[in-house]
N, C-alpha and C positions, 0 to 999 in steps of 0.2 A: 303894424307890428312885423316887420320884417326879420330877416336873418342878419343880424349885426355882425355875427363873425365872418360872414362871407362878404359883407360890405367892408369890413376893416382889412380883410385880406386883399380884396380889389384895389383899395387906397394904397396899401403897403407897396404893392406891385405896380401902381401907377396905371392901372387898367381901368377903363370905362367898361360898363356892361357890354357894350357892343365889341370892343376889344376882347374881353374875356370870352364872349360867345365866339369869336373868330378863332382864338387861340386854342380853346377847348373843344371845338367842334360841336358846339350844341346851339340850339336856337336862342336868340337875345330874348325872345318874349318868356322863355322858359327860366332865363336868369332873372329877368324882371319879376316874374312870380315867385321866385325863392327869396330874393332881396327886399322886395316891397310888401308881399303878402303873406310871407312865412311858410309858402308851400313846401312841402317834403318831396324831393325828387326820388325818382325810382332808383334801383341799385346800379343800373348801368350809368346813368347820368351822375348819380353820386361819386361812383368810381372814376369818371372822367374828371369831375372837379377836384377831388382829393389827390389825383395824380399830377393834375395840372398846377397845383400849388405846392408841390414838392414838400409835403409834410407840415405845411402851415395850418392845414385843416384836416379834421378826422371825420369819419361817418357821423359821430354823434353831434359835430358840429352843425350839421346839416338837417337834423331832426328838428321838427316844431316842438314845442313844449309838451303839447298833448301826446305827441308820439314817444318823447322821451320819458314821460311818466308811464305810458303804457309798456314802453320796453322795460322799465324798471321792475313794474308789477309781474310782467312775464318772467323775468329772470328770477325774481322772488319765487315764484310759483315752481319754476324748474329746479331751483336748488332745494326747495322744499321737499318736492317729489323725489329727488335724487338721495336726500339723506333720510328720507322716511324709510323704515323696514318694511 
């Protein structure tokens, strides 16, 4: 269960995981963990990936499904707290 959006972006740009690692300046093992295991990268790595694909990916695309659910819950709590008197 890996990150399919990153896999598609790699295919669209005709990049292997090794080529993407070289282009983005991050380790190939990290790219493998993201694409194959669904690992969520840190902010610096995510920023490098998003910038390297020129708007084809967003930060949300790099989140694992569990992290995406947690983010939605957190946003809901913050909105509720902000709108409550």
